[in-house]
C-alpha positions, 0 to 999 in steps of 0.5 A: 418457484419451488424446484424439485427433482423427479426420482429419475432426474436424481438418479441421472445426477448420481450416474453423471457424478459416478461416471465423471468421478472415475477419472476426475472427482473434482471435475465431477463435483464441479459438473454437478454444481454447474447443473444445479446452479443452472436449474436454480436460475429457473426459480428467478422470476420470469426465467422459469421457461427460459429453456427451449421447448422440449420434445415432449409436450409441456416440457422444456430443455435447458442446456448446461453443456454437454448435458440437457436438463428436461423440466416442466413448469407447474404454474398452479403448484408454483413448482418446477420439476426436473424430469431428466438430465442426459448427455447431449450425445446420448441417443434419446428415445423417440 
């Protein structure tokens, strides 16, 4: 399956990188690499839906502590779309 990042998810990655980078640039790069590696695992046959069911219908949530990766699977388009990435302690909109 092809993996794409929605514009909002790409912006989330940029914010995560900038936030951590203020204190530790190397840790920031490692965290982004961990998130991307976790997302890439979704492309492995049979693992596209390995995340827990998401809050929004049709979405899944994958944890790469302390972040939660929200994504959806488009079987017809053979694509996984990452919608958002946020810190687990962050307040989420209902």
